[in-house]
N, C-alpha and C positions, 0 to 999 in steps of 0.2 A: 244340130242346133242352128237356127237361122242367124245370119250376120246381123249385128245391131244396125238399126237404121233410124235416121231422123230426117224429117222433111223441113223445108223452108219455104216461105212465101212472103211476098210484099203485097200490100193491099193496092198500091199504085192507083190506077184510075177506076178500080172496081167500086160499085156501091156496096154497102154492107150486106145487102141481100145476095148479090153476086158472090161476094167473098164467102159468105156462109155456105152457099151452094157448092163452091169449090172445096171447102173444108169437108163438107159432108160427102162429096163424091170420092174423096180420098180417105174417108172414114177416120178423120182426125178426132181425137177425144181430149187432147190437151194442147193448148196454145201457150207458148212461151214468148213473151214480148221482149225483144232484144233492142228496142229503141232506147237510146240514152235519155231522150226526153219523150215520155209517153203521152204526147198530146199533139193535136193537129188543129191549127186555126183554119187550114184549107178544107179539112175533112173532120169536123168536130165529132162525128159519129165514131171515129177511130181513136179518140182520146181515151185514156186508160179507163176511167170509171164507166163511161158510156159503153165502151167495147166490152168490158168485163161483164156488165149486166146483160148485154145483148147475147154474148156467147153462152153464158151460164144459163140463160133462159132457154137456150137451144141445145143444151146438153154438152157443151164444150167447156172444160175448166180453163181458167186463165191464170197465168203466173207471170209476174214481172221480173226480169233478170237483166234489165238494161244497165243496172249499176255494176254488174260484173262482166257483161258481154256486149255492152253498147258500143256503137261505132265511134263515139266521141267521148272518150274517157276523161274524167276530171283531172287525172294525173298529168301535169304539164310535161313530164319527161317522155310522154308518149307522142310528142309532136316535134316535127322537124320542118322548119320553114312554114309553120302554120298548118301543115297537113299531118294527119294521123299516120304514124310510123307503125305498121302492123308487126314488124319484127320486134319492136320494143313492147308493144301490147302483149304479144304472145308469150313473153317471158315474165309478165307481172303476176304476182301471187293472186290478186283479185280475179284476173282472167282465168288462171289455172283452176281456181275454185269453181268458177262457172262451168268450165269445161268438164271437170269431174262430175258435177251435177248432171250435165248433159249426157255424159257417158252412162251414168246410172239410169237416166230416163230412157236411153236408147235400148236398154236391155229389158224394159218392161213390155208386157203384151199389148198395151194400149198405144195407138199411134200418136206421136208428138210432132208438132210443127213449131218452128221458130219463125217469128214474124217481125218484119220491119216495114218501112213505108215504100221503099223502092221496088217497083214492079219487076224490073229486069234484074235477075240475080247477079249478072256479071258487073252490075254497077253498085253492088252493095257489099258491106262487110260480111254479110251472111256467107258469101262464097270466098271473098278475098282473105278473110281472116278465120272465121269460125269453121267454115266448110273445109278449108285447107288443114286446119288443126285436127278436126275430127277424122278426116280421111287418113291423115298420117298416123292416127292412133287406132285405125281399124274399124271405124264407124262409117257405114255407108251414108252418104248424104244425097237426098233427092230434092232438087230445087224445083218448085212449081213455078213456071215462068209466067210472064205477063199474058200468055195465051192459054193458060191452065194446063200446059203440057209438062210432063216430068222430064227433068234433065239430071244426069249424073254430075257429080262434082267435076269430073274430067271434061265433060261436054261444056260446062260453064267456063272452065278455065281456058279451053280452046276458043270459045267465043271471045273471051276477054283478051287473050293474046293473039287473036286472029290466026290461030293455028301455029304460032311460033313457040315451040317448047324452049324452056330455059336450058342453057348449057351447064348450069350449075345445080341441077336437081331442084328440090323444093325451095326455091329462093323467094322468101317473103319480101326481100328488099325491092322486088319489082312491083310490089303492090302497096299503094298508099290510098288514102281517101282522095276522091276526085277534087274536092273543094278544100280551101283553107278555112280552118275553124278558129285559128288563133293568129293574132297579129304579133309579129316579132317586135321585141323591144328595140328601140333605136339606141 
């Protein structure tokens, strides 16, 4: 039996036609949107409704799961100094429910991709949170990078850490969001 596998991609600077061509080249049949806010004023063609219509017209099913797997959870206890604390998120029941659904999806014969906006996987919660969780649970994660090349979870983490492994094993505390999303109360 083959190892379960999930793909990830960020639309980044791609046009929707370029994005579709990449998905088709990887034979993707299902796209799971893991953006907390599934819209884009910068690239409105990647907003939820427009993207869903476009993908489904081209034979790819769309599912939104940003409410359980998004990089900016609504739960305030997931933030430290305004940044998302991936250690806290990884323990939340809503996140665990999302991961269980992904584990189930990974064992299906059709290829599934997780999508966010960030083109570089090392800059996104797809690798720093979701990919790390799935890899630890025996699901292979293949990140399609900004150049359309496949990278393993390990390769992305090496990019992120610049080749410096953690002395403490799978240490989620090393990884937070790059930006602050919440202002601390004075």
